[in-house]
ZAVOMAR-654968 format. One record per residue (C-alpha): z, x, y; residue number from 0; residue in three letters. Coordinates in Angstrom, 1 decimal. Example, Ala and Ser with C-alpha at 12.3 -4.5 7.8 and 13.67 -1.06 7.14 Angstrom:
[node [7.8 12.3 -4.5] 0 "ALA"];
[node [7.1 13.7 -1.1] 1 "SER"];
//
This chain:
[node [8.0 15.3 -21.7] 0 "MET"];
[node [5.4 15.0 -19.0] 1 "TYR"];
[node [6.9 12.1 -17.2] 2 "TRP"];
[node [7.7 12.6 -13.5] 3 "LYS"];
[node [8.9 10.4 -10.7] 4 "LYS"];
[node [5.8 8.6 -9.4] 5 "SER"];
[node [4.5 5.6 -7.7] 6 "GLU"];
[node [1.7 4.5 -10.0] 7 "VAL"];
[node [0.7 0.9 -9.9] 8 "ASP"];
[node [-0.9 -0.6 -13.0] 9 "ILE"];
[node [-3.3 -3.5 -12.4] 10 "LYS"];
[node [-4.3 -5.7 -15.4] 11 "ILE"];
[node [-7.2 -8.1 -15.3] 12 "ASN"];
[node [-7.7 -9.4 -18.8] 13 "VAL"];
[node [-9.3 -12.6 -19.9] 14 "GLU"];
[node [-7.7 -14.7 -22.6] 15 "ASN"];
[node [-9.6 -13.3 -25.5] 16 "ILE"];
[node [-8.7 -13.4 -29.2] 17 "PHE"];
[node [-9.8 -10.4 -31.2] 18 "LEU"];
[node [-9.5 -9.7 -34.9] 19 "GLY"];
[node [-7.2 -7.0 -36.2] 20 "MET"];
[node [-10.1 -4.7 -37.0] 21 "ASP"];
[node [-11.0 -4.6 -33.3] 22 "THR"];
[node [-7.6 -5.2 -31.6] 23 "ALA"];
[node [-5.7 -2.3 -33.2] 24 "VAL"];
[node [-8.3 0.4 -32.3] 25 "PRO"];
[node [-8.7 -1.1 -28.9] 26 "LEU"];
[node [-4.9 -1.0 -28.3] 27 "GLY"];
[node [-4.8 2.7 -29.3] 28 "ILE"];
[node [-7.7 3.4 -27.0] 29 "ILE"];
[node [-6.0 1.7 -24.1] 30 "ILE"];
[node [-2.8 3.5 -24.8] 31 "ASN"];
[node [-4.5 6.9 -24.9] 32 "GLU"];
[node [-6.5 6.4 -21.7] 33 "LEU"];
[node [-3.5 5.1 -19.8] 34 "VAL"];
[node [-1.3 8.0 -21.1] 35 "SER"];
[node [-4.0 10.5 -20.0] 36 "ASN"];
[node [-4.1 8.9 -16.5] 37 "SER"];
[node [-0.3 9.1 -16.1] 38 "LEU"];
[node [-0.2 12.6 -17.4] 39 "LYS"];
[node [-3.1 14.2 -15.5] 40 "TYR"];
[node [-4.6 12.0 -12.8] 41 "ALA"];
[node [-2.0 11.8 -10.1] 42 "PHE"];
[node [-1.0 15.3 -8.7] 43 "ASP"];
[node [0.8 13.7 -5.8] 44 "LYS"];
[node [2.5 11.1 -8.0] 45 "GLY"];
[node [0.8 8.1 -6.4] 46 "LYS"];
[node [-2.1 6.0 -7.5] 47 "GLY"];
[node [-3.4 3.0 -9.4] 48 "THR"];
[node [-4.5 2.5 -13.0] 49 "ILE"];
[node [-6.6 -0.5 -13.7] 50 "THR"];
[node [-7.2 -2.2 -17.1] 51 "ILE"];
[node [-9.9 -4.9 -17.3] 52 "GLU"];
[node [-11.2 -6.7 -20.4] 53 "LEU"];
[node [-13.8 -9.4 -20.2] 54 "GLN"];
[node [-16.3 -11.1 -22.4] 55 "LYS"];
[node [-19.9 -11.0 -21.3] 56 "ILE"];
[node [-22.2 -13.1 -23.5] 57 "ASN"];
[node [-21.7 -11.8 -27.0] 58 "ASP"];
[node [-20.1 -8.5 -26.0] 59 "HIS"];
[node [-16.8 -7.5 -24.6] 60 "HIS"];
[node [-16.3 -4.9 -21.8] 61 "LYS"];
[node [-13.1 -2.8 -21.5] 62 "LEU"];
[node [-12.6 -0.8 -18.4] 63 "VAL"];
[node [-9.7 1.7 -18.0] 64 "VAL"];
[node [-9.8 3.5 -14.6] 65 "SER"];
[node [-7.7 5.4 -12.2] 66 "ASP"];
[node [-8.0 6.6 -8.6] 67 "ASP"];
[node [-6.6 10.0 -9.4] 68 "GLY"];
[node [-8.1 13.5 -9.1] 69 "ILE"];
[node [-10.8 12.9 -11.7] 70 "GLY"];
[node [-11.8 14.9 -14.7] 71 "MET"];
[node [-13.5 18.3 -14.3] 72 "LYS"];
[node [-17.0 18.8 -15.7] 73 "GLY"];
[node [-19.0 16.7 -18.1] 74 "GLU"];
[node [-17.3 15.3 -21.2] 75 "ILE"];
[node [-18.8 16.0 -24.5] 76 "ASP"];
[node [-17.0 14.0 -27.2] 77 "PHE"];
[node [-18.7 16.1 -29.9] 78 "GLU"];
[node [-17.3 19.3 -28.5] 79 "ASP"];
[node [-13.9 18.7 -26.9] 80 "THR"];
[node [-10.6 20.5 -27.1] 81 "ASP"];
[node [-8.8 17.2 -26.2] 82 "SER"];
[node [-7.4 15.5 -29.3] 83 "LEU"];
[node [-6.8 12.4 -27.2] 84 "GLY"];
[node [-10.5 12.1 -26.2] 85 "LEU"];
[node [-11.6 12.8 -29.7] 86 "LEU"];
[node [-9.3 10.0 -30.9] 87 "LEU"];
[node [-10.8 7.6 -28.2] 88 "VAL"];
[node [-14.3 8.6 -29.3] 89 "HIS"];
[node [-13.6 8.1 -33.0] 90 "THR"];
[node [-11.9 4.7 -32.5] 91 "LEU"];
[node [-14.8 3.6 -30.3] 92 "ALA"];
[node [-17.2 4.5 -33.1] 93 "GLU"];
[node [-15.0 2.6 -35.5] 94 "GLN"];
[node [-15.6 -0.6 -33.5] 95 "ILE"];
[node [-19.3 0.3 -32.8] 96 "ASN"];
[node [-18.6 0.6 -29.1] 97 "ALA"];
[node [-20.5 2.5 -26.4] 98 "THR"];
[node [-18.5 4.6 -23.9] 99 "ILE"];
[node [-19.6 5.4 -20.3] 100 "GLU"];
[node [-17.5 7.7 -18.2] 101 "ILE"];
[node [-17.7 8.0 -14.4] 102 "ASP"];
[node [-15.7 10.7 -12.7] 103 "THR"];
[node [-17.1 10.3 -9.2] 104 "SER"];
[node [-14.0 8.5 -7.9] 105 "LYS"];
[node [-11.1 9.1 -10.2] 106 "GLY"];
[node [-11.9 8.5 -13.8] 107 "THR"];
[node [-13.4 5.3 -15.2] 108 "ARG"];
[node [-14.0 4.6 -18.9] 109 "PHE"];
[node [-16.2 1.7 -19.7] 110 "GLU"];
[node [-16.2 0.7 -23.3] 111 "ILE"];
[node [-18.6 -2.1 -24.5] 112 "VAL"];
[node [-18.3 -3.6 -27.9] 113 "PHE"];
[node [-19.1 -6.6 -30.0] 114 "GLN"];
[node [-16.4 -8.3 -32.0] 115 "GLU"];
[node [-16.9 -7.6 -35.7] 116 "LYS"];
[node [-15.3 -10.8 -36.9] 117 "ASN"];
[node [-15.7 -14.4 -35.7] 118 "LYS"];
[node [-13.6 -15.0 -32.6] 119 "GLU"];
[node [-10.7 -17.4 -32.9] 120 "ILE"];
[node [-10.9 -20.1 -30.3] 121 "THR"];
[node [-7.7 -21.1 -28.6] 122 "GLU"];
[node [-5.8 -23.8 -30.5] 123 "GLY"];
[node [-7.8 -23.1 -33.7] 124 "GLU"];
[node [-5.8 -23.2 -37.0] 125 "ASP"];
[node [-6.2 -19.8 -38.5] 126 "VAL"];
[node [-4.0 -20.3 -41.6] 127 "ARG"];
//
């Protein structure tokens, strides 16, 4: 186990968005992997903040998972990585036709932009 006593805050800012299963499942796994990596590697002093944001911008969605930890070393090449987790994130992002931008200047910030494959369900709509 990699868990240690820490004081990590998790901030969630997510709009009320309904996504189809073909998008929601890969997105959930991506979020899980990125948050797990932050908890595991980002906070050498055991304190920090992880932020998860999801918003709709016109016909696209933007997911941001970031932390204010020590940041990742070097440039990330998804095509040539030893990290199974980052390879999984890249593969799942490709599955939903998403783009990934990474900023490691202040902690680590993953910005994933995607377009919902299926028609969005509006709140209150009967989906049966």
